[in-house]
KOLLUM-765433 format. One record per residue (C-alpha): residue number from 1; residue in one letter; x, y, z. Coordinates in steps of 0.2 Angstrom, whole numbers, plus 5000, padded with zeros to 4 digits. Example, Ala and Ser with C-alpha at 12.3 -4.5 7.8 and 13.67 -1.06 7.14 Angstrom:
2
+-----+----+------+------+------+
|   i | aa |    u |    v |    w |
+-----+----+------+------+------+
|   1 |  A | 5062 | 4978 | 5039 |
|   2 |  S | 5068 | 4995 | 5036 |
+-----+----+------+------+------+
REM end
This chain:
347
+-----+----+------+------+------+
|   i | aa |    u |    v |    w |
+-----+----+------+------+------+
|   1 |  M | 5000 | 5000 | 5000 |
|   2 |  S | 5007 | 5017 | 4995 |
|   3 |  S | 5010 | 5030 | 5009 |
|   4 |  K | 4997 | 5041 | 4999 |
|   5 |  T | 4984 | 5028 | 5000 |
|   6 |  S | 4988 | 5024 | 5018 |
|   7 |  K | 4985 | 5042 | 5023 |
|   8 |  V | 4968 | 5042 | 5015 |
|   9 |  I | 4960 | 5027 | 5023 |
|  10 |  L | 4969 | 5026 | 5040 |
|  11 |  Y | 4957 | 5038 | 5049 |
|  12 |  N | 4938 | 5040 | 5052 |
|  13 |  K | 4928 | 5049 | 5038 |
|  14 |  L | 4911 | 5050 | 5045 |
|  15 |  D | 4904 | 5065 | 5055 |
|  16 |  R | 4901 | 5065 | 5074 |
|  17 |  D | 4882 | 5063 | 5073 |
|  18 |  T | 4883 | 5049 | 5061 |
|  19 |  L | 4896 | 5040 | 5072 |
|  20 |  I | 4885 | 5042 | 5087 |
|  21 |  Q | 4870 | 5035 | 5078 |
|  22 |  H | 4880 | 5020 | 5073 |
|  23 |  L | 4886 | 5017 | 5091 |
|  24 |  N | 4868 | 5018 | 5097 |
|  25 |  E | 4862 | 5006 | 5085 |
|  26 |  E | 4875 | 4993 | 5090 |
|  27 |  S | 4867 | 4977 | 5096 |
|  28 |  F | 4882 | 4971 | 5106 |
|  29 |  S | 4891 | 4977 | 5122 |
|  30 |  R | 4908 | 4986 | 5123 |
|  31 |  K | 4921 | 4986 | 5137 |
|  32 |  T | 4931 | 5002 | 5141 |
|  33 |  L | 4949 | 5002 | 5146 |
|  34 |  S | 4965 | 5012 | 5146 |
|  35 |  F | 4984 | 5008 | 5146 |
|  36 |  Y | 5000 | 5016 | 5144 |
|  37 |  K | 5019 | 5012 | 5142 |
|  38 |  Y | 5035 | 5022 | 5141 |
|  39 |  M | 5046 | 5014 | 5128 |
|  40 |  E | 5056 | 5019 | 5113 |
|  41 |  I | 5047 | 5020 | 5097 |
|  42 |  Q | 5059 | 5023 | 5082 |
|  43 |  I | 5046 | 5028 | 5069 |
|  44 |  P | 5030 | 5033 | 5078 |
|  45 |  Q | 5020 | 5036 | 5061 |
|  46 |  D | 5023 | 5018 | 5056 |
|  47 |  F | 5019 | 5011 | 5073 |
|  48 |  R | 5003 | 5022 | 5072 |
|  49 |  D | 4997 | 5015 | 5055 |
|  50 |  K | 5000 | 4997 | 5060 |
|  51 |  L | 4991 | 4999 | 5076 |
|  52 |  F | 4976 | 5008 | 5067 |
|  53 |  R | 4974 | 4994 | 5055 |
|  54 |  A | 4975 | 4981 | 5068 |
|  55 |  F | 4962 | 4989 | 5080 |
|  56 |  D | 4951 | 4995 | 5066 |
|  57 |  T | 4949 | 4976 | 5060 |
|  58 |  L | 4942 | 4972 | 5078 |
|  59 |  N | 4930 | 4987 | 5077 |
|  60 |  C | 4939 | 4995 | 5092 |
|  61 |  F | 4936 | 5014 | 5096 |
|  62 |  G | 4946 | 5025 | 5107 |
|  63 |  R | 4959 | 5039 | 5108 |
|  64 |  I | 4977 | 5034 | 5107 |
|  65 |  Y | 4993 | 5045 | 5107 |
|  66 |  I | 5009 | 5038 | 5100 |
|  67 |  A | 5026 | 5047 | 5103 |
|  68 |  R | 5044 | 5042 | 5102 |
|  69 |  E | 5043 | 5040 | 5121 |
|  70 |  G | 5028 | 5028 | 5121 |
|  71 |  I | 5010 | 5025 | 5120 |
|  72 |  N | 4994 | 5032 | 5130 |
|  73 |  A | 4978 | 5024 | 5126 |
|  74 |  Q | 4960 | 5025 | 5131 |
|  75 |  M | 4949 | 5012 | 5121 |
|  76 |  S | 4932 | 5004 | 5119 |
|  77 |  I | 4932 | 4985 | 5113 |
|  78 |  P | 4917 | 4975 | 5107 |
|  79 |  G | 4913 | 4961 | 5119 |
|  80 |  H | 4914 | 4948 | 5106 |
|  81 |  N | 4931 | 4954 | 5101 |
|  82 |  W | 4938 | 4955 | 5118 |
|  83 |  S | 4948 | 4938 | 5117 |
|  84 |  S | 4955 | 4943 | 5100 |
|  85 |  F | 4960 | 4960 | 5106 |
|  86 |  L | 4970 | 4952 | 5121 |
|  87 |  E | 4978 | 4940 | 5108 |
|  88 |  L | 4983 | 4954 | 5097 |
|  89 |  L | 4992 | 4964 | 5111 |
|  90 |  Q | 5002 | 4948 | 5115 |
|  91 |  Q | 5007 | 4947 | 5097 |
|  92 |  W | 5016 | 4964 | 5099 |
|  93 |  E | 5032 | 4963 | 5108 |
|  94 |  D | 5031 | 4981 | 5115 |
|  95 |  L | 5013 | 4978 | 5121 |
|  96 |  K | 5014 | 4960 | 5127 |
|  97 |  N | 5008 | 4959 | 5146 |
|  98 |  I | 5004 | 4978 | 5146 |
|  99 |  P | 4993 | 4982 | 5162 |
| 100 |  L | 4975 | 4986 | 5157 |
| 101 |  K | 4964 | 4997 | 5168 |
| 102 |  I | 4946 | 4992 | 5165 |
| 103 |  A | 4932 | 5005 | 5168 |
| 104 |  I | 4922 | 5003 | 5184 |
| 105 |  E | 4906 | 5010 | 5177 |
| 106 |  D | 4904 | 5007 | 5159 |
| 107 |  N | 4889 | 5010 | 5148 |
| 108 |  G | 4898 | 5005 | 5132 |
| 109 |  K | 4896 | 5023 | 5125 |
| 110 |  S | 4914 | 5029 | 5130 |
| 111 |  F | 4920 | 5032 | 5112 |
| 112 |  F | 4912 | 5032 | 5095 |
| 113 |  K | 4927 | 5032 | 5084 |
| 114 |  L | 4945 | 5026 | 5083 |
| 115 |  S | 4958 | 5040 | 5084 |
| 116 |  I | 4976 | 5037 | 5084 |
| 117 |  K | 4988 | 5052 | 5083 |
| 118 |  V | 5006 | 5055 | 5083 |
| 119 |  R | 5012 | 5068 | 5096 |
| 120 |  K | 5029 | 5074 | 5103 |
| 121 |  Q | 5024 | 5067 | 5120 |
| 122 |  I | 5011 | 5055 | 5126 |
| 123 |  V | 5007 | 5067 | 5140 |
| 124 |  A | 5011 | 5086 | 5137 |
| 125 |  D | 5022 | 5091 | 5151 |
| 126 |  G | 5034 | 5104 | 5144 |
| 127 |  L | 5049 | 5095 | 5151 |
| 128 |  T | 5066 | 5092 | 5143 |
| 129 |  M | 5075 | 5075 | 5144 |
| 130 |  N | 5087 | 5084 | 5157 |
| 131 |  D | 5072 | 5087 | 5169 |
| 132 |  Y | 5069 | 5069 | 5173 |
| 133 |  D | 5075 | 5051 | 5171 |
| 134 |  V | 5060 | 5040 | 5167 |
| 135 |  T | 5070 | 5024 | 5173 |
| 136 |  N | 5071 | 5032 | 5190 |
| 137 |  V | 5053 | 5033 | 5196 |
| 138 |  G | 5044 | 5032 | 5213 |
| 139 |  K | 5038 | 5016 | 5222 |
| 140 |  H | 5022 | 5009 | 5215 |
| 141 |  L | 5009 | 5005 | 5229 |
| 142 |  D | 4994 | 4994 | 5228 |
| 143 |  A | 4978 | 4999 | 5237 |
| 144 |  N | 4982 | 4991 | 5254 |
| 145 |  S | 5000 | 4999 | 5254 |
| 146 |  W | 4992 | 5016 | 5248 |
| 147 |  N | 4979 | 5016 | 5262 |
| 148 |  D | 4993 | 5012 | 5275 |
| 149 |  L | 5003 | 5027 | 5270 |
| 150 |  L | 4988 | 5038 | 5269 |
| 151 |  I | 4987 | 5038 | 5288 |
| 152 |  N | 5005 | 5041 | 5291 |
| 153 |  E | 5006 | 5059 | 5298 |
| 154 |  E | 5022 | 5063 | 5288 |
| 155 |  S | 5014 | 5058 | 5272 |
| 156 |  I | 5010 | 5072 | 5259 |
| 157 |  V | 4997 | 5066 | 5246 |
| 158 |  V | 4996 | 5075 | 5230 |
| 159 |  D | 4982 | 5074 | 5217 |
| 160 |  M | 4991 | 5075 | 5200 |
| 161 |  R | 4976 | 5079 | 5190 |
| 162 |  N | 4968 | 5096 | 5184 |
| 163 |  H | 4957 | 5106 | 5196 |
| 164 |  Y | 4941 | 5101 | 5186 |
| 165 |  E | 4945 | 5082 | 5189 |
| 166 |  S | 4949 | 5083 | 5208 |
| 167 |  E | 4934 | 5095 | 5211 |
| 168 |  I | 4922 | 5080 | 5209 |
| 169 |  G | 4932 | 5067 | 5218 |
| 170 |  H | 4949 | 5065 | 5228 |
| 171 |  F | 4957 | 5057 | 5243 |
| 172 |  E | 4954 | 5067 | 5258 |
| 173 |  G | 4968 | 5078 | 5264 |
| 174 |  S | 4976 | 5079 | 5247 |
| 175 |  I | 4985 | 5094 | 5240 |
| 176 |  L | 4974 | 5099 | 5225 |
| 177 |  P | 4983 | 5110 | 5213 |
| 178 |  Q | 4972 | 5122 | 5204 |
| 179 |  S | 4981 | 5120 | 5187 |
| 180 |  E | 4972 | 5118 | 5171 |
| 181 |  T | 4985 | 5107 | 5162 |
| 182 |  F | 4999 | 5095 | 5167 |
| 183 |  R | 5012 | 5107 | 5160 |
| 184 |  E | 5006 | 5120 | 5173 |
| 185 |  E | 5004 | 5108 | 5187 |
| 186 |  L | 5022 | 5101 | 5188 |
| 187 |  P | 5031 | 5118 | 5193 |
| 188 |  E | 5016 | 5122 | 5205 |
| 189 |  V | 5018 | 5105 | 5214 |
| 190 |  L | 5037 | 5107 | 5215 |
| 191 |  S | 5034 | 5124 | 5223 |
| 192 |  L | 5021 | 5117 | 5235 |
| 193 |  L | 5032 | 5103 | 5241 |
| 194 |  K | 5048 | 5114 | 5243 |
| 195 |  G | 5056 | 5110 | 5260 |
| 196 |  K | 5047 | 5093 | 5261 |
| 197 |  E | 5061 | 5083 | 5251 |
| 198 |  N | 5062 | 5070 | 5265 |
| 199 |  N | 5044 | 5067 | 5268 |
| 200 |  P | 5034 | 5052 | 5260 |
| 201 |  V | 5026 | 5059 | 5245 |
| 202 |  L | 5011 | 5050 | 5238 |
| 203 |  L | 5006 | 5054 | 5220 |
| 204 |  Y | 4989 | 5048 | 5212 |
| 205 |  C | 4980 | 5052 | 5195 |
| 206 |  T | 4968 | 5043 | 5184 |
| 207 |  G | 4977 | 5029 | 5177 |
| 208 |  G | 4995 | 5032 | 5183 |
| 209 |  I | 5003 | 5039 | 5168 |
| 210 |  R | 5005 | 5057 | 5175 |
| 211 |  C | 5012 | 5050 | 5191 |
| 212 |  E | 5025 | 5040 | 5182 |
| 213 |  K | 5032 | 5056 | 5175 |
| 214 |  T | 5030 | 5067 | 5190 |
| 215 |  S | 5038 | 5054 | 5202 |
| 216 |  A | 5054 | 5054 | 5190 |
| 217 |  F | 5053 | 5074 | 5190 |
| 218 |  L | 5052 | 5075 | 5209 |
| 219 |  K | 5066 | 5062 | 5212 |
| 220 |  H | 5077 | 5072 | 5199 |
| 221 |  H | 5074 | 5087 | 5211 |
| 222 |  G | 5080 | 5079 | 5227 |
| 223 |  F | 5064 | 5071 | 5234 |
| 224 |  H | 5069 | 5054 | 5242 |
| 225 |  D | 5053 | 5045 | 5246 |
| 226 |  V | 5042 | 5046 | 5231 |
| 227 |  N | 5027 | 5034 | 5230 |
| 228 |  Q | 5013 | 5032 | 5217 |
| 229 |  L | 4997 | 5024 | 5216 |
| 230 |  H | 4999 | 5009 | 5205 |
| 231 |  G | 4986 | 5009 | 5191 |
| 232 |  G | 4979 | 5026 | 5197 |
| 233 |  I | 4962 | 5028 | 5204 |
| 234 |  I | 4955 | 5016 | 5191 |
| 235 |  D | 4964 | 5001 | 5197 |
| 236 |  Y | 4962 | 5007 | 5215 |
| 237 |  A | 4944 | 5006 | 5213 |
| 238 |  R | 4945 | 4988 | 5206 |
| 239 |  Q | 4956 | 4982 | 5220 |
| 240 |  V | 4944 | 4990 | 5233 |
| 241 |  N | 4929 | 4981 | 5224 |
| 242 |  E | 4937 | 4964 | 5222 |
| 243 |  K | 4947 | 4963 | 5238 |
| 244 |  G | 4935 | 4971 | 5250 |
| 245 |  I | 4948 | 4985 | 5254 |
| 246 |  E | 4942 | 5001 | 5263 |
| 247 |  N | 4938 | 5014 | 5250 |
| 248 |  K | 4947 | 5030 | 5255 |
| 249 |  F | 4942 | 5039 | 5239 |
| 250 |  R | 4928 | 5051 | 5239 |
| 251 |  G | 4917 | 5055 | 5225 |
| 252 |  K | 4919 | 5052 | 5206 |
| 253 |  N | 4934 | 5049 | 5195 |
| 254 |  F | 4934 | 5061 | 5180 |
| 255 |  V | 4938 | 5051 | 5164 |
| 256 |  F | 4942 | 5058 | 5147 |
| 257 |  D | 4929 | 5050 | 5136 |
| 258 |  E | 4910 | 5053 | 5133 |
| 259 |  R | 4906 | 5047 | 5151 |
| 260 |  L | 4916 | 5061 | 5159 |
| 261 |  G | 4916 | 5052 | 5176 |
| 262 |  E | 4913 | 5036 | 5185 |
| 263 |  S | 4908 | 5034 | 5203 |
| 264 |  I | 4921 | 5027 | 5215 |
| 265 |  S | 4910 | 5031 | 5230 |
| 266 |  Q | 4892 | 5037 | 5233 |
| 267 |  D | 4898 | 5054 | 5240 |
| 268 |  V | 4894 | 5070 | 5230 |
| 269 |  I | 4908 | 5082 | 5235 |
| 270 |  S | 4905 | 5096 | 5222 |
| 271 |  N | 4891 | 5108 | 5217 |
| 272 |  C | 4882 | 5114 | 5202 |
| 273 |  H | 4892 | 5129 | 5196 |
| 274 |  Q | 4876 | 5139 | 5192 |
| 275 |  C | 4864 | 5135 | 5207 |
| 276 |  G | 4876 | 5128 | 5220 |
| 277 |  E | 4866 | 5112 | 5223 |
| 278 |  P | 4876 | 5096 | 5227 |
| 279 |  N | 4881 | 5089 | 5210 |
| 280 |  D | 4895 | 5081 | 5201 |
| 281 |  T | 4889 | 5080 | 5183 |
| 282 |  H | 4901 | 5088 | 5170 |
| 283 |  V | 4894 | 5094 | 5154 |
| 284 |  N | 4901 | 5104 | 5139 |
| 285 |  C | 4892 | 5121 | 5135 |
| 286 |  A | 4880 | 5118 | 5121 |
| 287 |  N | 4887 | 5133 | 5112 |
| 288 |  Q | 4900 | 5125 | 5101 |
| 289 |  G | 4910 | 5142 | 5100 |
| 290 |  C | 4912 | 5140 | 5119 |
| 291 |  N | 4912 | 5122 | 5124 |
| 292 |  L | 4917 | 5126 | 5142 |
| 293 |  L | 4918 | 5110 | 5153 |
| 294 |  F | 4908 | 5114 | 5169 |
| 295 |  I | 4897 | 5106 | 5182 |
| 296 |  Q | 4878 | 5108 | 5179 |
| 297 |  C | 4863 | 5099 | 5187 |
| 298 |  K | 4848 | 5093 | 5178 |
| 299 |  D | 4837 | 5108 | 5183 |
| 300 |  C | 4850 | 5120 | 5177 |
| 301 |  Q | 4853 | 5110 | 5161 |
| 302 |  N | 4834 | 5112 | 5157 |
| 303 |  K | 4834 | 5130 | 5162 |
| 304 |  M | 4850 | 5135 | 5153 |
| 305 |  A | 4848 | 5123 | 5138 |
| 306 |  Q | 4865 | 5116 | 5144 |
| 307 |  T | 4874 | 5132 | 5141 |
| 308 |  C | 4886 | 5140 | 5154 |
| 309 |  S | 4879 | 5158 | 5153 |
| 310 |  N | 4865 | 5169 | 5147 |
| 311 |  E | 4876 | 5175 | 5133 |
| 312 |  C | 4879 | 5157 | 5127 |
| 313 |  Q | 4861 | 5153 | 5128 |
| 314 |  K | 4857 | 5168 | 5117 |
| 315 |  I | 4870 | 5162 | 5104 |
| 316 |  I | 4863 | 5145 | 5102 |
| 317 |  N | 4846 | 5152 | 5097 |
| 318 |  L | 4854 | 5162 | 5083 |
| 319 |  P | 4854 | 5156 | 5065 |
| 320 |  E | 4868 | 5144 | 5061 |
| 321 |  D | 4877 | 5156 | 5049 |
| 322 |  E | 4878 | 5169 | 5063 |
| 323 |  Q | 4884 | 5156 | 5076 |
| 324 |  A | 4897 | 5151 | 5063 |
| 325 |  V | 4904 | 5169 | 5062 |
| 326 |  I | 4905 | 5170 | 5081 |
| 327 |  R | 4914 | 5154 | 5082 |
| 328 |  R | 4927 | 5159 | 5069 |
| 329 |  K | 4930 | 5175 | 5078 |
| 330 |  K | 4932 | 5166 | 5094 |
| 331 |  G | 4944 | 5154 | 5086 |
| 332 |  L | 4955 | 5168 | 5080 |
| 333 |  E | 4955 | 5175 | 5097 |
| 334 |  K | 4960 | 5159 | 5105 |
| 335 |  K | 4974 | 5156 | 5092 |
| 336 |  A | 4981 | 5174 | 5096 |
| 337 |  K | 4981 | 5170 | 5114 |
| 338 |  R | 4990 | 5153 | 5112 |
| 339 |  H | 5003 | 5162 | 5101 |
| 340 |  Y | 5006 | 5175 | 5114 |
| 341 |  R | 5007 | 5162 | 5128 |
| 342 |  S | 5019 | 5151 | 5117 |
| 343 |  N | 5031 | 5166 | 5114 |
| 344 |  L | 5030 | 5171 | 5133 |
| 345 |  F | 5035 | 5153 | 5138 |
| 346 |  K | 5050 | 5154 | 5126 |
| 347 |  K | 5056 | 5170 | 5134 |
+-----+----+------+------+------+
REM end
């Protein structure tokens, strides 16, 4: 197959609404999972294309990032192809026996297409190779060991997720950085932990990938007792359910797919951003030019037509051509801000 032909067929061609319709018409169940691995990939594009062909054959959906440093994947697998999927992973030397984190709450609607992209990093962190050594990471803790260290008065627990993730669920007593990106969070955490280099540091995140990089980053900066929750919150919840371990996580675990969250405990620790009532349901603003991710209860969704403000509610009632003009203007503004921030960062 020529490279030109390869580029034409190795991606989805259908629009979002059609894909969602096809997903809803499926007569079989799906299983949601995630996995990652830091490894050297010589030619990421070739690896990406081979992976796309293999996963597409099994009708897998998901969002996968490939980089020279490894792979980061969140996927949805048809139940009848589950065994074939596992066999496929075993056939790839780099993916053989890779730990899989299976979703706790799964309605089978987590993804509606297969997207595999080549990036510079599998998690954008802004670090250079001189800022960490990925072979020198923290100690991986299972749920029991994690719970034991949580009650140690010397322990410092850090949530390595973004603020909108920790808002709906976290371990009590955690440091909750207010960053919007992992890139912003790393220097913030380093500053918050200054002077605590000899304390036990406990890191946790969704599936473990951000903690892997953070633990190496902290050890590089002189922290001696760095620990990370093995498999992240997803695997912690699995161990809690399967082994009868005490659940010390409160609330929901935010997930980066159509579900936007899965309940780890029955506690609701956050509030609707509009009326203030207890709620932990994330939605995206219905105004496509805004698309803000925020917490909104059912009553406010009905009242505000799932928009974040009166302005956005007015916009979605405009004719589509007028909405398109507003979106283009917003897009240019966002592009200018990104360009400004990029130049500022370089300075």
